C-alpha positions in Angstrom: -11.6 -39.5 3.0 -8.1 -39.3 4.5 -6.9 -35.8 5.3 -3.4 -34.8 4.2 -0.8 -34.4 6.9 0.3 -30.9 7.9 2.9 -29.8 10.4 1.7 -26.5 12.0 4.4 -24.3 13.5 2.9 -21.8 16.1 5.1 -18.8 16.8 5.8 -17.8 20.3 5.5 -15.1 21.3 2.5 -14.0 19.2 -0.6 -11.8 19.6 -1.4 -9.3 22.2 1.5 -7.2 23.7 1.4 -5.4 27.0 0.5 -2.0 25.4 -2.5 -3.5 23.5 -3.7 -5.4 26.6 -3.5 -2.2 28.7 -5.4 -0.1 26.1 -8.3 -2.6 25.8 -8.4 -2.9 29.6 -8.7 0.9 29.9 -11.8 0.9 27.6 -13.4 -1.9 29.5 -12.7 -0.3 32.9 -14.0 3.0 31.6 -17.3 1.4 30.6 -17.5 -0.3 34.0 -16.8 3.0 35.8 -18.8 5.5 33.8 -21.2 3.4 31.9 -22.0 3.6 28.2 -21.3 5.4 26.0 -17.6 5.9 26.3 -16.0 7.5 23.3 -12.7 6.3 21.8 -10.7 8.5 19.4 -9.5 6.2 16.6 -9.6 2.4 16.9 -8.2 1.6 20.3 -6.0 -1.0 18.6 -5.9 -2.0 15.0 -8.2 -5.1 15.1 -11.8 -5.3 13.9 -12.7 -8.2 16.2 -11.5 -6.2 19.3 -13.2 -3.0 18.1 -16.5 -4.7 17.4 -16.4 -6.4 20.8 -15.9 -3.1 22.6 -18.5 -1.4 20.5 -21.0 -4.1 21.5 -20.2 -3.2 25.2 -20.9 0.5 24.6 -17.8 2.0 23.2 -18.3 4.6 20.4 -15.3 4.9 18.0 -14.7 8.3 16.3 -11.9 9.7 14.2 -11.7 13.2 15.7 -12.5 14.8 19.0 -15.0 17.1 17.5 -17.3 14.1 17.1 -17.4 13.6 20.9 -19.9 15.3 23.2 -18.4 17.3 26.1 -20.2 15.4 28.8 -18.9 11.8 28.1 -15.5 10.3 28.7 -13.1 10.0 25.7 -10.2 7.6 25.5 -7.1 8.2 23.2 -5.9 5.1 21.4 -2.8 3.1 22.1 -1.0 4.7 19.1 -0.8 8.1 20.7 -2.2 11.5 19.7 -0.7 14.9 18.8 -0.5 17.3 21.7 -3.3 19.4 20.2 -5.8 16.6 21.0 -5.6 16.6 24.9 -5.2 20.4 24.8 -8.5 20.7 23.0 -10.1 18.2 25.4 -8.9 20.2 28.4 -10.2 23.4 26.8 -13.6 21.8 26.5 -13.4 20.5 30.1 -13.8 16.9 28.9 -13.0 13.9 31.0 -10.3 12.0 29.0 -8.0 9.0 29.5 -4.8 8.6 27.5 -4.3 4.9 26.6 -1.1 5.6 24.6 1.3 2.7 24.9 4.1 3.6 27.4 6.7 2.6 24.7 5.2 5.1 22.3 5.2 7.7 25.1 8.9 7.0 25.5 9.4 8.0 21.9 7.4 11.2 22.5 9.6 12.1 25.5 12.8 11.5 23.5 11.6 13.8 20.7 10.7 16.5 23.2 14.1 16.3 24.9 16.0 16.5 21.7 13.9 19.5 20.6 14.5 21.2 24.0 18.3 20.8 23.3 17.9 22.5 19.9 17.9 19.5 17.7 15.6 18.9 14.6 14.1 15.4 14.6 14.0 12.9 11.8 11.3 10.2 12.4 11.5 6.9 10.7 7.9 5.8 10.2 5.0 5.3 7.8 3.2 8.3 6.5 -0.5 8.4 7.6 -0.1 6.0 10.5 -1.7 7.3 13.7 1.5 6.6 15.7 3.5 8.7 13.3 1.0 11.5 13.4 1.0 11.4 17.2 4.8 11.5 17.5 5.2 14.3 14.9 2.4 16.2 16.6 4.4 16.4 19.9 6.5 19.2 18.4 5.8 22.4 16.3 5.4 21.9 12.5 8.7 21.5 10.7 10.6 20.2 13.8 10.0 16.5 12.8 10.9 15.3 9.3 9.5 12.0 8.2 11.4 9.3 6.2 10.3 5.8 5.3 13.2 4.5 3.1 16.9 5.1 2.6 16.0 6.9 -0.6 14.0 9.4 1.5 17.1 10.2 3.4 18.9 11.4 0.3 16.1 14.0 -0.3 16.0 15.4 3.3 16.4 19.1 3.6 17.5 19.9 7.2 18.1 23.1 9.1 21.5 22.1 10.5 23.1 18.7 9.7 25.1 19.0 12.9 22.0 19.4 15.1 19.9 16.3 14.2 18.4 13.4 16.2 16.2 10.5 15.0 13.4 8.5 16.5 11.3 5.6 15.0 7.8 4.3 15.0 7.6 1.3 17.4 6.2 -1.2 14.9 8.6 -1.1 12.0 10.5 -4.0 10.4 13.8 -4.2 12.4 15.8 -5.1 9.3 14.4 -2.3 7.1 14.9 0.2 9.9 18.6 -0.8 10.2 19.0 0.2 6.5 17.3 3.6 7.0 19.4 4.3 10.1 22.6 3.4 8.2 21.6 5.9 5.5 21.0 8.6 8.1 24.4 8.0 9.8 26.1 7.9 6.4 24.7 11.3 5.4 24.7 12.8 8.9 27.5 11.2 10.9 26.8 13.2 14.0 23.0 12.4 14.2 21.9 11.3 17.6 19.9 8.1 18.1 17.7 7.0 20.9 19.3 5.8 24.2 17.4 2.6 23.8 15.9 1.0 20.7 12.5 2.6 19.8 11.1 -0.4 18.0 9.3 -2.1 20.8 10.2 -5.5 22.4 6.9 -7.1 21.1 7.6 -6.1 17.5 11.1 -7.4 17.7 10.1 -10.7 19.4 7.3 -11.4 16.9 9.6 -10.8 14.0 12.3 -13.0 15.4 9.8 -15.8 15.9 8.7 -15.4 12.2 12.3 -15.6 11.0 12.8 -18.9 13.0 9.6 -20.3 11.4 10.2 -19.1 7.9 12.9 -21.6 7.0 10.7 -24.5 8.2 7.4 -23.5 6.7 6.1 -23.8 3.1 3.6 -21.1 3.9 2.7 -18.7 6.7 -0.5 -17.1 7.9 -0.3 -13.9 9.9 -3.4 -13.1 11.9 -4.0 -9.4 12.0 -5.7 -6.4 10.4 -4.6 -4.8 7.1 -4.2 -1.4 8.9 -2.0 -3.0 11.6 1.6 -1.9 10.9 3.2 -4.6 13.0 1.0 -7.4 11.4 1.9 -6.3 7.9 5.6 -6.2 8.8 5.3 -9.9 9.9 4.2 -10.8 6.4 7.1 -9.0 4.9 9.6 -10.4 7.4 8.3 -14.0 6.7 8.7 -13.5 2.9 12.2 -12.0 3.2 13.3 -14.8 5.5 12.5 -17.4 2.9 8.9 -18.5 3.3 7.5 -19.2 -0.1 4.0 -17.8 0.7 2.9 -15.4 3.5 -0.7 -14.1 3.8 -2.3 -11.7 6.2 -5.7 -12.9 7.4 -8.2 -11.1 9.7 -10.2 -14.3 10.3 -10.1 -18.0 9.2 -12.6 -17.1 6.5 -10.0 -15.0 4.8 -7.6 -17.9 4.2 -6.9 -18.5 0.5 -7.0 -22.3 0.5 -6.0 -22.6 -3.2 -2.7 -20.9 -2.4 -2.1 -23.6 0.2 -2.6 -26.5 -2.0 0.2 -29.1 -1.8 1.8 -27.6 1.4 3.0 -29.9 4.2 4.2 -27.3 6.7 2.7 -24.0 7.7 3.6 -21.3 10.2 1.0 -19.3 12.1 1.5 -16.1 14.1 -0.4 -13.1 15.1 0.3 -9.4 15.2 0.4 -7.6 18.5 -3.2 -6.3 18.3 -4.7 -9.7 17.4 -6.4 -11.8 20.1 -5.6 -15.4 20.7 -9.2 -16.4 19.9 -8.5 -15.6 16.2 -5.4 -17.7 16.2 -7.5 -20.6 17.6 -10.0 -20.1 14.9 -7.3 -20.4 12.2 -5.9 -23.5 13.8 -9.3 -25.1 13.9 -9.9 -24.3 10.2 -6.6 -26.0 9.4 -7.5 -29.0 11.5 -10.8 -29.3 9.6 -8.8 -29.8 6.3 -5.6 -31.5 7.5 -4.3 -34.1 9.9 -2.4 -31.5 11.9 0.7 -31.9 14.1 1.3 -28.8 16.1 4.8 -27.6 17.1 5.6 -24.4 18.9 8.5 -22.3 17.8 9.5 -20.2 20.9 12.2 -17.6 20.5 11.5 -15.4 23.6 9.3 -15.3 26.7 7.5 -12.1 27.6 6.4 -11.0 31.1 5.9 -7.3 30.5 2.9 -5.6 32.1 1.9 -1.9 32.0 -0.2 -0.3 34.7 -3.4 1.5 33.8 -3.7 5.3 34.4 -4.4 6.3 38.0 -7.9 7.7 37.1 -8.9 4.1 36.2 -7.7 2.8 39.5 -9.7 5.2 41.7 -13.1 4.1 42.9 -16.0 5.4 40.9 
C-alpha cells in the first residue's frame, strides 16, 4: 500500500542545552570516580529516559537530602537548590557536587546582589517548579515574591514599591514573560530588571525555531517530559504561533496518530532536556507510516559549553 507523503520540518536548534549536557556528564563522571551508588537530589534533568539510563548505571534519585546516607556522594540537579540544602550537606560532612546550570546560578547571584542592596525581589516563575524553589531559597523567606501572570502583579503586596527588582525562571515563554514584565513596570515604574535577560539562550532559541516552523506545519510534536517547563512552553509557543495541533510526547509510543490524520506537514522539536535519540525514534515512527521528506528549519547555531566543577576534574 502506498504511504501518504509528509514533509517533516526538524527544528534547529533542538534538544540538549549546555546546562543539561553538563549536569548529565557530572553524574556519569561521579559514578566513574566514586563508583555506585551516587545519590542525586531530584531528577538531574526532567527527562525519564535520561533518568532511567543514569539509574541503570548506579545513580539513585531522591527528592530530599534526608534520604541520602552520609557516606556517599550526592549531586544537586541542574535546576538549582535552596541554600539550606548545601548547608545541611556541609553540616553532615557529606561529599556533594552542585550541578546547577550556570545560567540558573546567574539568577541566584542577581537576586543576592539586589537583596544586599536592600531590594525586595519579584520572581517571575512557575509555583512548585524546582528552579523557582531553588531561586527563592537563596534569600530569607518573604524577600522573594512569586508571580506567574500579569494578574498576579495586580495582587502583589510589597514592602516598598521604590525598592524592587525582578528576576525570572530561565525556562519561561519569552512572549508571556514580556507581558508580566510590562505589568510589573506599569505598576512599579522604578523596578530594576536583570543586567542581561534571565531566560536562557537555549529556551529562546528553541522557541524561535518553533515559531519559524509553526506557520509551515499542520501539526507539531515536541519531544519532552510533562514536568519539563521548557518543553511545555514549546507546545504553547507552537499553538500560539499558528500551528493547528501541537502535542508533547515523551516517546514515539505517545504519538496520537488519530490526531494526525490528513496532515501533510509536521514539525518536530525537542525540549532542552530531551536527548536526540528520542527525536530519532519519533522520526522513524513517522517514516514507518509516511513517505517522509525531511527539511531542517535552522534559526540559530549554538556553541555554548559549560565546564564541570573542579572536584570532577581532579584525579580520583
